[in-house]
C-alpha positions in Angstrom: 0.0 0.0 0.0 1.4 3.4 -1.0 1.9 6.2 1.5 0.5 9.6 1.0 1.8 13.0 2.4 0.3 16.4 2.7 2.0 19.2 0.8 3.0 20.8 4.1 4.5 17.6 5.5 6.4 17.0 2.3 7.7 20.5 2.4 8.9 20.1 6.0 10.6 16.9 5.0 12.5 18.6 2.1 13.6 21.5 4.4 15.0 19.0 6.9 16.6 16.7 4.3 18.3 19.5 2.4 19.3 21.4 5.6 17.5 24.6 4.6 17.1 27.1 7.4 13.6 26.4 8.8 11.8 29.8 8.8 8.6 31.1 7.5 10.0 32.6 4.2 11.9 29.4 3.3 8.9 27.2 4.1 6.7 29.4 1.9 9.3 29.5 -1.0 9.8 25.7 -1.0 6.1 25.0 -0.7 5.3 27.3 -3.6 8.0 25.5 -5.7 6.4 22.2 -4.8 2.9 23.4 -5.7 4.1 24.8 -9.0 5.9 21.6 -9.8 2.7 19.6 -9.0 0.8 21.8 -11.4 3.5 21.6 -14.1 3.6 17.8 -13.9 -0.2 17.7 -13.7 -0.1 15.4 -10.7 -3.5 14.5 -9.4 -3.8 15.0 -5.6 -5.9 12.6 -3.5 -8.4 14.7 -1.7 -8.8 13.9 2.0 -11.1 16.3 3.9 -9.5 19.7 3.2 -5.9 18.6 2.5 -4.6 17.3 -0.8 -2.4 14.3 -0.5 0.6 13.3 -2.7 1.6 9.7 -3.2 5.1 8.7 -2.3 6.1 8.0 -5.9 4.9 11.5 -6.9 6.9 13.0 -4.0 10.1 11.4 -5.4 9.3 12.7 -8.8 8.8 16.2 -7.4 11.9 16.0 -5.3 14.0 15.0 -8.4 12.6 17.9 -10.4 13.4 20.5 -7.8 16.7 19.1 -6.4 18.9 21.9 -7.8 16.6 24.5 -6.4 16.7 22.9 -3.0 20.4 22.6 -3.0 20.7 26.3 -3.9 18.7 27.2 -0.8 20.5 24.7 1.4 23.2 25.3 3.8 25.1 22.2 2.9 28.8 22.4 2.2 30.0 22.2 -1.4 31.8 18.9 -0.7 28.6 17.4 0.6 26.7 18.6 -2.4 29.3 17.1 -4.7 29.0 13.8 -2.8 25.2 13.9 -3.2 25.5 14.4 -7.0 28.1 11.6 -7.2 25.7 9.3 -5.4 22.8 10.2 -7.8 25.1 9.6 -10.8 26.1 6.2 -9.5 22.5 5.3 -8.7 21.4 6.2 -12.3 24.2 4.2 -13.7 23.1 1.2 -11.6 19.5 1.6 -12.8 20.7 1.7 -16.4 22.7 -1.4 -16.0 19.8 -3.2 -14.3 17.4 -2.2 -17.1 20.0 -3.5 -19.7 20.2 -6.8 -17.7 16.4 -7.1 -17.6 16.2 -6.5 -21.4 18.8 -9.1 -22.0 16.9 -11.6 -19.9 13.7 -10.8 -21.8 15.3 -11.3 -25.2 16.5 -14.9 -24.3 
């Protein structure tokens, strides 16, 4: 069963993860970026009472799309940011190799 998050909870998670100073202005800016990305990607929110909920997979998509924005606002050191991008690159290469392996298995 997939998890769902409110926009505000997801915004708080991003602020914590990317070590962005937690204040009213930053929260508003990140939340606005999240909402605009939801609209841009035409993600359907699950309506629960008054709050719109985002699925976990949609949260990952949104986070991927706004990563550079979040890193600009973050207080992480440059070395840590480089380490993060190195990790992402290695992850993508691993996914690419896995897909290639799956394709080879299917073609047998």
